[in-house]
Every structure is written in C-alpha cells, then in structure tokens.
N, CA and C atoms of all chains as a GROMACS GRO file, in nm:
protein
  552
    1THR      N    1  -3.024  -6.177   8.582
    1THR     CA    2  -2.954  -6.167   8.706
    1THR      C    3  -2.949  -6.291   8.797
    2LYS      N    4  -2.884  -6.294   8.918
    2LYS     CA    5  -2.869  -6.418   9.009
    2LYS      C    6  -2.999  -6.417   9.084
    3GLU      N    7  -2.998  -6.541   9.151
    3GLU     CA    8  -3.118  -6.560   9.236
    3GLU      C    9  -3.056  -6.500   9.357
    4ARG      N   10  -3.160  -6.432   9.438
    4ARG     CA   11  -3.146  -6.362   9.532
    4ARG      C   12  -3.196  -6.450   9.667
    5PRO      N   13  -3.137  -6.417   9.801
    5PRO     CA   14  -3.157  -6.482   9.907
    5PRO      C   15  -3.310  -6.458   9.945
    6ALA      N   16  -3.364  -6.532  10.017
    6ALA     CA   17  -3.518  -6.538  10.065
    6ALA      C   18  -3.558  -6.418  10.134
    7HIS      N   19  -3.463  -6.343  10.182
    7HIS     CA   20  -3.509  -6.227  10.275
    7HIS      C   21  -3.521  -6.104  10.192
    8SER      N   22  -3.478  -6.102  10.080
    8SER     CA   23  -3.472  -5.997   9.985
    8SER      C   24  -3.602  -5.927   9.947
    9SER      N   25  -3.713  -6.004   9.940
    9SER     CA   26  -3.856  -5.911   9.937
    9SER      C   27  -3.863  -5.815  10.074
   10THR      N   28  -3.908  -5.687  10.026
   10THR     CA   29  -3.905  -5.604  10.134
   10THR      C   30  -4.040  -5.594  10.223
   11THR      N   31  -4.132  -5.678  10.153
   11THR     CA   32  -4.291  -5.674  10.195
   11THR      C   33  -4.300  -5.799  10.311
   12LEU      N   34  -4.206  -5.881  10.295
   12LEU     CA   35  -4.240  -5.996  10.351
   12LEU      C   36  -4.144  -5.996  10.499
   13MET      N   37  -4.203  -6.077  10.592
   13MET     CA   38  -4.094  -6.105  10.683
   13MET      C   39  -3.982  -6.196  10.686
   14PRO      N   40  -3.869  -6.185  10.724
   14PRO     CA   41  -3.763  -6.303  10.676
   14PRO      C   42  -3.834  -6.419  10.747
   15ASP      N   43  -3.776  -6.536  10.676
   15ASP     CA   44  -3.853  -6.672  10.685
   15ASP      C   45  -3.806  -6.695  10.824
   16TYR      N   46  -3.697  -6.687  10.890
   16TYR     CA   47  -3.662  -6.736  11.020
   16TYR      C   48  -3.743  -6.669  11.144
   17ILE      N   49  -3.802  -6.556  11.113
   17ILE     CA   50  -3.901  -6.507  11.218
   17ILE      C   51  -4.001  -6.603  11.253
   18CYS      N   52  -4.058  -6.648  11.140
   18CYS     CA   53  -4.177  -6.759  11.183
   18CYS      C   54  -4.109  -6.912  11.244
   19LYS      N   55  -4.007  -6.929  11.191
   19LYS     CA   56  -3.933  -7.044  11.223
   19LYS      C   57  -3.898  -7.064  11.339
   20TYR      N   58  -3.836  -6.990  11.396
   20TYR     CA   59  -3.776  -6.960  11.526
   20TYR      C   60  -3.848  -6.882  11.618
   21THR      N   61  -3.905  -6.953  11.728
   21THR     CA   62  -3.987  -6.862  11.809
   21THR      C   63  -3.946  -6.874  11.985
   22ALA      N   64  -3.979  -6.816  12.044
   22ALA     CA   65  -3.915  -6.808  12.210
   22ALA      C   66  -3.900  -6.957  12.256
   23VAL      N   67  -3.757  -6.973  12.297
   23VAL     CA   68  -3.710  -7.108  12.359
   23VAL      C   69  -3.804  -7.136  12.476
   24VAL      N   70  -3.847  -7.276  12.502
   24VAL     CA   71  -3.920  -7.313  12.622
   24VAL      C   72  -3.868  -7.419  12.676
   25SER      N   73  -3.776  -7.490  12.611
   25SER     CA   74  -3.714  -7.603  12.675
   25SER      C   75  -3.565  -7.621  12.636
   26MET      N   76  -3.498  -7.720  12.724
   26MET     CA   77  -3.341  -7.753  12.696
   26MET      C   78  -3.336  -7.801  12.566
   27ASP      N   79  -3.432  -7.892  12.511
   27ASP     CA   80  -3.433  -7.979  12.416
   27ASP      C   81  -3.448  -7.861  12.279
   28GLN      N   82  -3.534  -7.790  12.290
   28GLN     CA   83  -3.524  -7.656  12.179
   28GLN      C   84  -3.425  -7.589  12.188
   29ARG      N   85  -3.356  -7.546  12.282
   29ARG     CA   86  -3.233  -7.484  12.306
   29ARG      C   87  -3.124  -7.555  12.227
   30GLN      N   88  -3.123  -7.702  12.242
   30GLN     CA   89  -3.022  -7.764  12.163
   30GLN      C   90  -3.032  -7.758  12.020
   31THR      N   91  -3.170  -7.767  12.010
   31THR     CA   92  -3.190  -7.765  11.848
   31THR      C   93  -3.157  -7.667  11.776
   32TYR      N   94  -3.186  -7.542  11.844
   32TYR     CA   95  -3.139  -7.423  11.798
   32TYR      C   96  -2.995  -7.386  11.785
   33LYS      N   97  -2.931  -7.440  11.887
   33LYS     CA   98  -2.800  -7.427  11.900
   33LYS      C   99  -2.734  -7.506  11.798
   34GLU      N  100  -2.790  -7.640  11.746
   34GLU     CA  101  -2.712  -7.707  11.633
   34GLU      C  102  -2.753  -7.638  11.501
   35GLU      N  103  -2.878  -7.572  11.492
   35GLU     CA  104  -2.887  -7.519  11.380
   35GLU      C  105  -2.824  -7.379  11.360
   36PHE      N  106  -2.780  -7.325  11.458
   36PHE     CA  107  -2.707  -7.201  11.449
   36PHE      C  108  -2.575  -7.246  11.407
   37ASN      N  109  -2.494  -7.354  11.476
   37ASN     CA  110  -2.356  -7.399  11.456
   37ASN      C  111  -2.374  -7.443  11.302
   38ALA      N  112  -2.495  -7.507  11.250
   38ALA     CA  113  -2.470  -7.558  11.115
   38ALA      C  114  -2.453  -7.441  11.003
   39GLU      N  115  -2.488  -7.347  11.043
   39GLU     CA  116  -2.475  -7.241  10.941
   39GLU      C  117  -2.354  -7.140  10.951
   40TYR      N  118  -2.287  -7.162  11.099
   40TYR     CA  119  -2.214  -7.056  11.178
   40TYR      C  120  -2.075  -7.070  11.082
   41ASP      N  121  -2.024  -7.150  11.037
   41ASP     CA  122  -1.906  -7.176  10.972
   41ASP      C  123  -1.897  -7.108  10.828
   42GLU      N  124  -2.016  -7.130  10.765
   42GLU     CA  125  -2.053  -7.058  10.632
   42GLU      C  126  -2.062  -6.906  10.657
   43TYR      N  127  -2.104  -6.878  10.761
   43TYR     CA  128  -2.128  -6.730  10.814
   43TYR      C  129  -1.996  -6.666  10.830
   44ARG      N  130  -1.898  -6.728  10.900
   44ARG     CA  131  -1.768  -6.660  10.908
   44ARG      C  132  -1.698  -6.660  10.777
   45ILE      N  133  -1.708  -6.731  10.715
   45ILE     CA  134  -1.613  -6.744  10.569
   45ILE      C  135  -1.642  -6.627  10.515
   46LEU      N  136  -1.804  -6.634  10.488
   46LEU     CA  137  -1.866  -6.502  10.391
   46LEU      C  138  -1.787  -6.398  10.489
   47HIS      N  139  -1.825  -6.373  10.609
   47HIS     CA  140  -1.786  -6.250  10.663
   47HIS      C  141  -1.653  -6.191  10.660
   48ALA      N  142  -1.552  -6.296  10.677
   48ALA     CA  143  -1.442  -6.270  10.676
   48ALA      C  144  -1.376  -6.214  10.544
   49ARG      N  145  -1.451  -6.288  10.419
   49ARG     CA  146  -1.414  -6.256  10.271
   49ARG      C  147  -1.442  -6.088  10.276
   50VAL      N  148  -1.582  -6.062  10.299
   50VAL     CA  149  -1.649  -5.914  10.273
   50VAL      C  150  -1.569  -5.822  10.350
   51GLU      N  151  -1.498  -5.862  10.471
   51GLU     CA  152  -1.431  -5.757  10.582
   51GLU      C  153  -1.298  -5.736  10.510
   52ASN      N  154  -1.230  -5.838  10.463
   52ASN     CA  155  -1.107  -5.810  10.393
   52ASN      C  156  -1.125  -5.733  10.268
   53ILE      N  157  -1.213  -5.737  10.213
   53ILE     CA  158  -1.221  -5.662  10.092
   53ILE      C  159  -1.270  -5.487  10.143
   54THR      N  160  -1.355  -5.501  10.240
   54THR     CA  161  -1.402  -5.371  10.279
   54THR      C  162  -1.286  -5.285  10.337
   55ARG      N  163  -1.208  -5.352  10.426
   55ARG     CA  164  -1.086  -5.298  10.469
   55ARG      C  165  -0.970  -5.248  10.392
   56ARG      N  166  -0.966  -5.311  10.262
   56ARG     CA  167  -0.874  -5.272  10.169
   56ARG      C  168  -0.918  -5.152  10.106
   57PHE      N  169  -1.041  -5.154  10.077
   57PHE     CA  170  -1.109  -4.999   9.998
   57PHE      C  171  -1.118  -4.919  10.107
   58THR      N  172  -1.137  -4.936  10.242
   58THR     CA  173  -1.149  -4.838  10.332
   58THR      C  174  -1.009  -4.759  10.371
   59GLN      N  175  -0.899  -4.860  10.354
   59GLN     CA  176  -0.756  -4.801  10.377
   59GLN      C  177  -0.736  -4.705  10.244
   60LEU      N  178  -0.790  -4.748  10.102
   60LEU     CA  179  -0.762  -4.674   9.998
   60LEU      C  180  -0.834  -4.522  10.014
   61ASP      N  181  -0.957  -4.566  10.066
   61ASP     CA  182  -1.055  -4.443  10.074
   61ASP      C  183  -0.969  -4.326  10.186
   62ALA      N  184  -0.923  -4.379  10.276
   62ALA     CA  185  -0.828  -4.302  10.374
   62ALA      C  186  -0.714  -4.233  10.311
   63GLN      N  187  -0.645  -4.310  10.204
   63GLN     CA  188  -0.530  -4.234  10.150
   63GLN      C  189  -0.600  -4.124  10.036
   64CYS      N  190  -0.698  -4.147   9.999
   64CYS     CA  191  -0.749  -4.072   9.880
   64CYS      C  192  -0.771  -3.929   9.961
   65ARG      N  193  -0.842  -3.948  10.074
   65ARG     CA  194  -0.858  -3.833  10.137
   65ARG      C  195  -0.766  -3.755  10.197
   66ARG      N  196  -0.659  -3.817  10.223
   66ARG     CA  197  -0.560  -3.741  10.283
   66ARG      C  198  -0.446  -3.643  10.167
   67LEU      N  199  -0.444  -3.720  10.051
   67LEU     CA  200  -0.396  -3.656   9.930
   67LEU      C  201  -0.466  -3.531   9.870
   68PRO      N  202  -0.370  -3.416   9.859
   68PRO     CA  203  -0.444  -3.302   9.790
   68PRO      C  204  -0.496  -3.354   9.638
   69PRO      N  205  -0.597  -3.318   9.602
   69PRO     CA  206  -0.649  -3.358   9.466
   69PRO      C  207  -0.558  -3.291   9.356
   70GLY      N  208  -0.520  -3.370   9.233
   70GLY     CA  209  -0.443  -3.288   9.146
   70GLY      C  210  -0.301  -3.304   9.154
   71THR      N  211  -0.248  -3.386   9.274
   71THR     CA  212  -0.126  -3.438   9.288
   71THR      C  213  -0.107  -3.570   9.215
   72LYS      N  214   0.034  -3.603   9.185
   72LYS     CA  215   0.048  -3.731   9.093
   72LYS      C  216   0.006  -3.857   9.199
   73GLU      N  217   0.069  -3.821   9.341
   73GLU     CA  218   0.004  -3.949   9.450
   73GLU      C  219  -0.140  -3.970   9.419
   74TYR      N  220  -0.230  -3.848   9.435
   74TYR     CA  221  -0.365  -3.857   9.436
   74TYR      C  222  -0.393  -3.950   9.328
   75GLN      N  223  -0.362  -3.925   9.197
   75GLN     CA  224  -0.388  -3.981   9.066
   75GLN      C  225  -0.340  -4.137   9.094
   76GLU      N  226  -0.244  -4.150   9.168
   76GLU     CA  227  -0.178  -4.316   9.168
   76GLU      C  228  -0.288  -4.373   9.262
   77VAL      N  229  -0.334  -4.325   9.355
   77VAL     CA  230  -0.435  -4.377   9.464
   77VAL      C  231  -0.531  -4.418   9.379
   78HIS      N  232  -0.583  -4.310   9.297
   78HIS     CA  233  -0.721  -4.332   9.217
   78HIS      C  234  -0.713  -4.446   9.120
   79GLU      N  235  -0.602  -4.467   9.041
   79GLU     CA  236  -0.589  -4.583   8.985
   79GLU      C  237  -0.566  -4.694   9.020
   80GLU      N  238  -0.517  -4.711   9.168
   80GLU     CA  239  -0.511  -4.828   9.260
   80GLU      C  240  -0.654  -4.870   9.287
   81VAL      N  241  -0.729  -4.799   9.303
   81VAL     CA  242  -0.862  -4.795   9.371
   81VAL      C  243  -0.930  -4.867   9.226
   82VAL      N  244  -0.905  -4.816   9.112
   82VAL     CA  245  -0.968  -4.905   8.986
   82VAL      C  246  -0.919  -5.019   8.968
   83GLN      N  247  -0.774  -5.025   8.975
   83GLN     CA  248  -0.720  -5.186   8.964
   83GLN      C  249  -0.764  -5.281   9.082
   84GLU      N  250  -0.774  -5.227   9.207
   84GLU     CA  251  -0.828  -5.311   9.308
   84GLU      C  252  -0.972  -5.368   9.275
   85TYR      N  253  -1.064  -5.266   9.239
   85TYR     CA  254  -1.187  -5.318   9.206
   85TYR      C  255  -1.182  -5.398   9.095
   86LYS      N  256  -1.108  -5.399   8.976
   86LYS     CA  257  -1.097  -5.486   8.858
   86LYS      C  258  -1.050  -5.630   8.910
   87LYS      N  259  -0.966  -5.630   9.024
   87LYS     CA  260  -0.915  -5.734   9.075
   87LYS      C  261  -1.013  -5.798   9.135
   88MET      N  262  -1.073  -5.753   9.219
   88MET     CA  263  -1.183  -5.793   9.333
   88MET      C  264  -1.278  -5.861   9.234
   89ARG      N  265  -1.324  -5.770   9.118
   89ARG     CA  266  -1.432  -5.845   9.022
   89ARG      C  267  -1.379  -5.966   8.957
   90GLN      N  268  -1.253  -5.994   8.938
   90GLN     CA  269  -1.210  -6.104   8.888
   90GLN      C  270  -1.216  -6.231   8.974
   91HIS      N  271  -1.146  -6.165   9.133
   91HIS     CA  272  -1.146  -6.276   9.194
   91HIS      C  273  -1.255  -6.343   9.268
   92SER      N  274  -1.343  -6.238   9.299
   92SER     CA  275  -1.453  -6.261   9.373
   92SER      C  276  -1.579  -6.244   9.305
   93PRO      N  277  -1.602  -6.300   9.177
   93PRO     CA  278  -1.719  -6.256   9.098
   93PRO      C  279  -1.864  -6.259   9.175
   94HIS      N  280  -1.867  -6.317   9.246
   94HIS     CA  281  -1.998  -6.345   9.356
   94HIS      C  282  -1.997  -6.258   9.464
   95TYR      N  283  -1.913  -6.163   9.455
   95TYR     CA  284  -1.902  -6.068   9.596
   95TYR      C  285  -2.024  -6.013   9.636
   96GLN      N  286  -2.124  -5.946   9.559
   96GLN     CA  287  -2.235  -5.878   9.617
   96GLN      C  288  -2.329  -6.011   9.649
   97GLU      N  289  -2.337  -6.122   9.600
   97GLU     CA  290  -2.413  -6.248   9.643
   97GLU      C  291  -2.364  -6.283   9.802
   98ASP      N  292  -2.248  -6.283   9.789
   98ASP     CA  293  -2.206  -6.344   9.918
   98ASP      C  294  -2.218  -6.238  10.016
   99LYS      N  295  -2.230  -6.105   9.989
   99LYS     CA  296  -2.250  -6.016  10.098
   99LYS      C  297  -2.385  -6.021  10.150
  100GLN      N  298  -2.487  -6.042  10.031
  100GLN     CA  299  -2.600  -6.050  10.068
  100GLN      C  300  -2.652  -6.181  10.168
  101ARG      N  301  -2.614  -6.266  10.122
  101ARG     CA  302  -2.630  -6.393  10.195
  101ARG      C  303  -2.546  -6.389  10.342
  102CYS      N  304  -2.440  -6.329  10.359
  102CYS     CA  305  -2.359  -6.299  10.474
  102CYS      C  306  -2.453  -6.211  10.554
  103GLU      N  307  -2.517  -6.113  10.507
  103GLU     CA  308  -2.612  -6.003  10.591
  103GLU      C  309  -2.744  -6.099  10.625
  104TYR      N  310  -2.779  -6.158  10.534
  104TYR     CA  311  -2.890  -6.264  10.577
  104TYR      C  312  -2.863  -6.347  10.691
  105LEU      N  313  -2.755  -6.447  10.687
  105LEU     CA  314  -2.694  -6.541  10.789
  105LEU      C  315  -2.684  -6.443  10.938
  106HIS      N  316  -2.618  -6.332  10.937
  106HIS     CA  317  -2.610  -6.223  11.047
  106HIS      C  318  -2.724  -6.222  11.101
  107ASN      N  319  -2.830  -6.190  11.025
  107ASN     CA  320  -2.959  -6.140  11.099
  107ASN      C  321  -3.036  -6.275  11.142
  108LYS      N  322  -3.025  -6.368  11.056
  108LYS     CA  323  -3.098  -6.518  11.117
  108LYS      C  324  -3.030  -6.551  11.247
  109LEU      N  325  -2.883  -6.588  11.253
  109LEU     CA  326  -2.798  -6.624  11.340
  109LEU      C  327  -2.830  -6.523  11.464
  110ALA      N  328  -2.830  -6.402  11.470
  110ALA     CA  329  -2.850  -6.314  11.574
  110ALA      C  330  -2.962  -6.331  11.614
  111HIS      N  331  -3.072  -6.384  11.553
  111HIS     CA  332  -3.205  -6.385  11.574
  111HIS      C  333  -3.184  -6.514  11.672
  112ILE      N  334  -3.163  -6.609  11.613
  112ILE     CA  335  -3.145  -6.744  11.692
  112ILE      C  336  -3.067  -6.719  11.828
  113LYS      N  337  -2.971  -6.643  11.818
  113LYS     CA  338  -2.848  -6.623  11.946
  113LYS      C  339  -2.951  -6.548  12.045
  114ARG      N  340  -3.026  -6.444  12.018
  114ARG     CA  341  -3.108  -6.364  12.090
  114ARG      C  342  -3.201  -6.446  12.177
  115LEU      N  343  -3.271  -6.566  12.106
  115LEU     CA  344  -3.382  -6.631  12.144
  115LEU      C  345  -3.320  -6.715  12.267
  116ILE      N  346  -3.199  -6.775  12.228
  116ILE     CA  347  -3.111  -6.853  12.334
  116ILE      C  348  -3.100  -6.791  12.445
  117ALA      N  349  -3.024  -6.654  12.396
  117ALA     CA  350  -2.989  -6.581  12.528
  117ALA      C  351  -3.116  -6.541  12.626
  118ASP      N  352  -3.218  -6.507  12.552
  118ASP     CA  353  -3.354  -6.469  12.638
  118ASP      C  354  -3.378  -6.621  12.727
  119PHE      N  355  -3.382  -6.728  12.678
  119PHE     CA  356  -3.400  -6.842  12.724
  119PHE      C  357  -3.313  -6.865  12.882
  120ASP      N  358  -3.180  -6.842  12.832
  120ASP     CA  359  -3.065  -6.849  12.938
  120ASP      C  360  -3.098  -6.772  13.043
  121GLN      N  361  -3.141  -6.643  13.029
  121GLN     CA  362  -3.171  -6.535  13.140
  121GLN      C  363  -3.301  -6.565  13.217
  122ARG      N  364  -3.402  -6.595  13.157
  122ARG     CA  365  -3.530  -6.642  13.233
  122ARG      C  366  -3.486  -6.763  13.333
  123ARG      N  367  -3.423  -6.860  13.274
  123ARG     CA  368  -3.362  -6.968  13.333
  123ARG      C  369  -3.286  -6.961  13.467
  124ALA      N  370  -3.175  -6.836  13.433
  124ALA     CA  371  -3.111  -6.800  13.568
  124ALA      C  372  -3.189  -6.742  13.646
  125GLN      N  373  -3.291  -6.662  13.596
  125GLN     CA  374  -3.353  -6.585  13.699
  125GLN      C  375  -3.464  -6.667  13.783
  126SER      N  376  -3.519  -6.765  13.718
  126SER     CA  377  -3.588  -6.852  13.796
  126SER      C  378  -3.501  -6.907  13.914
  127TRP      N  379  -3.370  -6.926  13.913
  127TRP     CA  380  -3.303  -7.016  14.027
  127TRP      C  381  -3.279  -6.910  14.118
  128THR      N  382  -3.266  -6.802  14.115
  128THR     CA  383  -3.252  -6.697  14.209
  128THR      C  384  -3.363  -6.688  14.324
  129PRO      N  385  -2.413  -5.173   9.144
  129PRO     CA  386  -2.272  -5.227   9.134
  129PRO      C  387  -2.210  -5.106   9.010
  130VAL      N  388  -2.077  -5.083   9.034
  130VAL     CA  389  -2.010  -4.996   8.910
  130VAL      C  390  -1.987  -5.083   8.779
  131GLU      N  391  -2.021  -5.035   8.672
  131GLU     CA  392  -1.991  -5.134   8.534
  131GLU      C  393  -1.854  -5.150   8.526
  132SER      N  394  -1.843  -5.233   8.432
  132SER     CA  395  -1.690  -5.282   8.415
  132SER      C  396  -1.621  -5.178   8.304
  133SER      N  397  -1.708  -5.086   8.252
  133SER     CA  398  -1.650  -4.993   8.148
  133SER      C  399  -1.555  -4.866   8.251
  134ILE      N  400  -1.487  -4.926   8.342
  134ILE     CA  401  -1.420  -4.806   8.417
  134ILE      C  402  -1.303  -4.756   8.364
  135THR      N  403  -1.291  -4.647   8.378
  135THR     CA  404  -1.181  -4.541   8.314
  135THR      C  405  -1.078  -4.486   8.436
  136GLY      N  406  -1.110  -4.482   8.543
  136GLY     CA  407  -1.042  -4.423   8.638
  136GLY      C  408  -1.057  -4.263   8.680
  137ASP      N  409  -1.153  -4.225   8.604
  137ASP     CA  410  -1.226  -4.088   8.644
  137ASP      C  411  -1.235  -4.064   8.778
  138ALA      N  412  -1.260  -3.949   8.820
  138ALA     CA  413  -1.305  -3.925   8.967
  138ALA      C  414  -1.431  -3.985   8.996
  139ASN      N  415  -1.530  -3.942   8.904
  139ASN     CA  416  -1.682  -3.996   8.956
  139ASN      C  417  -1.657  -4.136   8.969
  140CYS      N  418  -1.598  -4.230   8.892
  140CYS     CA  419  -1.604  -4.360   8.888
  140CYS      C  420  -1.522  -4.414   9.013
  141VAL      N  421  -1.408  -4.353   9.046
  141VAL     CA  422  -1.335  -4.389   9.182
  141VAL      C  423  -1.450  -4.337   9.280
  142ASP      N  424  -1.493  -4.256   9.306
  142ASP     CA  425  -1.597  -4.234   9.429
  142ASP      C  426  -1.714  -4.292   9.421
  143GLU      N  427  -1.781  -4.364   9.295
  143GLU     CA  428  -1.858  -4.443   9.290
  143GLU      C  429  -1.798  -4.586   9.362
  144ILE      N  430  -1.702  -4.648   9.314
  144ILE     CA  431  -1.634  -4.749   9.363
  144ILE      C  432  -1.609  -4.727   9.537
  145LEU      N  433  -1.546  -4.626   9.568
  145LEU     CA  434  -1.516  -4.614   9.724
  145LEU      C  435  -1.665  -4.629   9.785
  146LYS      N  436  -1.753  -4.565   9.750
  146LYS     CA  437  -1.901  -4.534   9.823
  146LYS      C  438  -1.945  -4.685   9.848
  147GLU      N  439  -1.925  -4.781   9.722
  147GLU     CA  440  -1.989  -4.893   9.731
  147GLU      C  441  -1.927  -4.977   9.794
  148MET      N  442  -1.792  -4.970   9.821
  148MET     CA  443  -1.693  -5.067   9.870
  148MET      C  444  -1.667  -5.030  10.011
  149THR      N  445  -1.701  -4.920  10.052
  149THR     CA  446  -1.667  -4.885  10.209
  149THR      C  447  -1.776  -4.862  10.286
  150GLN      N  448  -1.896  -4.964  10.265
  150GLN     CA  449  -2.011  -4.957  10.341
  150GLN      C  450  -1.973  -5.016  10.485
  151SER      N  451  -2.033  -4.959  10.596
  151SER     CA  452  -1.972  -5.008  10.694
  151SER      C  453  -2.034  -5.178  10.722
  152TRP      N  454  -1.937  -5.254  10.790
  152TRP     CA  455  -1.956  -5.358  10.798
  152TRP      C  456  -1.960  -5.420  10.953
  153PRO      N  457  -2.029  -5.483  11.018
  153PRO     CA  458  -2.045  -5.503  11.144
  153PRO      C  459  -1.931  -5.610  11.189
  154PRO      N  460  -1.889  -5.607  11.330
  154PRO     CA  461  -1.785  -5.719  11.347
  154PRO      C  462  -1.872  -5.880  11.367
  155PRO      N  463  -1.839  -5.964  11.329
  155PRO     CA  464  -1.894  -6.115  11.330
  155PRO      C  465  -1.945  -6.135  11.470
  156LEU      N  466  -2.059  -6.206  11.456
  156LEU     CA  467  -2.139  -6.255  11.552
  156LEU      C  468  -2.053  -6.360  11.622
  157THR      N  469  -2.036  -6.378  11.755
  157THR     CA  470  -1.952  -6.473  11.830
  157THR      C  471  -2.045  -6.600  11.839
  158ALA      N  472  -1.966  -6.711  11.867
  158ALA     CA  473  -2.043  -6.813  11.869
  158ALA      C  474  -2.146  -6.836  12.000
  159ILE      N  475  -2.240  -6.955  12.018
  159ILE     CA  476  -2.333  -6.969  12.119
  159ILE      C  477  -2.233  -7.037  12.237
  160HIS      N  478  -2.248  -6.988  12.345
  160HIS     CA  479  -2.171  -7.074  12.440
  160HIS      C  480  -2.280  -7.156  12.538
  161THR      N  481  -2.223  -7.241  12.594
  161THR     CA  482  -2.330  -7.304  12.713
  161THR      C  483  -2.297  -7.214  12.812
  162PRO      N  484  -2.430  -7.181  12.874
  162PRO     CA  485  -2.435  -7.102  12.994
  162PRO      C  486  -2.375  -7.150  13.134
  163CYS      N  487  -2.272  -7.222  13.152
  163CYS     CA  488  -2.234  -7.287  13.230
  163CYS      C  489  -2.220  -7.214  13.365
  164LYS      N  490  -2.189  -7.078  13.342
  164LYS     CA  491  -2.166  -7.003  13.461
  164LYS      C  492  -2.316  -6.946  13.532
  165THR      N  493  -2.388  -6.980  13.473
  165THR     CA  494  -2.538  -6.924  13.531
  165THR      C  495  -2.597  -7.054  13.593
  166GLU      N  496  -2.556  -7.196  13.555
  166GLU     CA  497  -2.584  -7.299  13.623
  166GLU      C  498  -2.544  -7.331  13.760
  167PRO      N  499  -2.634  -7.369  13.867
  167PRO     CA  500  -2.588  -7.381  13.997
  167PRO      C  501  -2.500  -7.503  13.994
  168SER      N  502  -2.410  -7.501  14.105
  168SER     CA  503  -2.315  -7.610  14.095
  168SER      C  504  -2.364  -7.756  14.148
  169LYS      N  505  -2.488  -7.729  14.196
  169LYS     CA  506  -2.547  -7.851  14.244
  169LYS      C  507  -2.643  -7.923  14.156
  170PHE      N  508  -2.628  -7.877  14.028
  170PHE     CA  509  -2.726  -7.949  13.921
  170PHE      C  510  -2.609  -7.961  13.807
  171PRO      N  511  -2.516  -8.046  13.819
  171PRO     CA  512  -2.423  -8.051  13.701
  171PRO      C  513  -2.484  -8.114  13.567
  172PHE      N  514  -2.429  -8.052  13.442
  172PHE     CA  515  -2.486  -8.131  13.360
  172PHE      C  516  -2.384  -8.212  13.272
  173PRO      N  517  -2.394  -8.302  13.188
  173PRO     CA  518  -2.287  -8.388  13.114
  173PRO      C  519  -2.229  -8.272  13.032
  174SER      N  520  -2.084  -8.284  13.036
  174SER     CA  521  -1.997  -8.182  12.916
  174SER      C  522  -2.014  -8.222  12.796
  175LYS      N  523  -2.140  -8.196  12.724
  175LYS     CA  524  -2.144  -8.196  12.582
  175LYS      C  525  -2.082  -8.113  12.508
  176ASP      N  526  -2.061  -7.986  12.568
  176ASP     CA  527  -2.022  -7.847  12.494
  176ASP      C  528  -1.883  -7.800  12.526
  177THR      N  529  -1.796  -7.896  12.568
  177THR     CA  530  -1.686  -7.866  12.631
  177THR      C  531  -1.577  -7.785  12.523
  178GLN      N  532  -1.592  -7.842  12.383
  178GLN     CA  533  -1.533  -7.758  12.283
  178GLN      C  534  -1.558  -7.614  12.261
  179HIS      N  535  -1.666  -7.560  12.332
  179HIS     CA  536  -1.692  -7.401  12.311
  179HIS      C  537  -1.669  -7.336  12.442
  180ALA      N  538  -1.632  -7.436  12.556
  180ALA     CA  539  -1.636  -7.377  12.674
  180ALA      C  540  -1.497  -7.331  12.721
  181GLY      N  541  -1.398  -7.386  12.637
  181GLY     CA  542  -1.251  -7.321  12.673
  181GLY      C  543  -1.216  -7.406  12.778
  182PHE      N  544  -1.225  -7.501  12.837
  182PHE     CA  545  -1.178  -7.573  12.927
  182PHE      C  546  -1.040  -7.633  12.877
  183THR      N  547  -0.942  -7.550  12.862
  183THR     CA  548  -0.814  -7.623  12.789
  183THR      C  549  -0.698  -7.688  12.875
  184SER      N  550  -0.720  -7.658  12.996
  184SER     CA  551  -0.582  -7.696  13.095
  184SER      C  552  -0.632  -7.851  13.126
   0.00000   0.00000   0.00000
C-alpha cells in the first residue's frame, strides 16, 4: 500500500499541533502566514480536484434516487455510475491519497489560521 | 475502496455512491491582513496588498 500522511495515526496528535502554538508577536504571525501560504496552493488544487469528483457522483446519486428502480433509465444511471467510477480510477489513480492529504492540509491550515485569528483578536481588543 | 472487478450490480453501485458522495467541506479562505482592525494612526507598510483587494 501507499505511504500515508503523518496524521493518519489515530493515537498520536497531529504534528502541527505541537509545531504551531499561540501567536505572541507580529514576526511569529508573519512566519505562520508564510507557512500557511506555502501550502495553500497545493491545498486548493487538491480541494478542487476532490470537490469536482464528489460533485459529479452526488449528481448521479440524486438521479438514482429520483428514478424508480427497475426502469431502463434507472439501469442506465447505474451503469453511468460504474463507468464514471472506472474513469475516475483511471484519471485520478491517487484520488484516495489526494483526499487524505487534502484533509490533513485542511486541518493543519485551519489550525494555523485560527491561531492567527486569535492573535489578531487579542491585539484588536488591546487597542480598545 | 471498491474493487476493480465492478459489474454494475446494485450493491456495487451503492458502494461506489456511498464512498464517493461523502460530504466535503468548502475550501478554507486565505489569511488576510487585519487592516480593518488596525488604528489609522499606526500605519503598516503595505506588504500584503496582494491579499487586501486594493485594486482601484
């Protein structure tokens, strides 16, 4: 099997929790923001890729639910699901890894963003 | 994941749809400079104008 992202262990905390702690200075804010931006593009590309595939299958799922079982149309949509799945496996053989990586990046970047937002909020309050 | 020996029977389609329609959160937005919360008497150099949307 393929290598898995560092967060996949269920017993350990994700690595970024220890690495990124509360922001206490503008320099630290800047560093965190740069590290966020360094991975943000990769995150957006992976996110869009998974989103497109999920949307396509969600549409097919909705079609399946609308059609009465046993009809020709129902069977056709079922076959389309299978074809679409085969196509996806061919075009995106790393779909599962991409998705896991994207989930990891989502949580990590959300964590960094939250730390920066907390810092900004504390700073804003100290001025009022 | 569903195995590649897919035949198109109902169980297999259900499996595919179950796997492929798991909810997916909207993307995180970028980090913006908190310029609105900064007092005007204390201007910062505009390092981050590419994210601030000053296009006019």
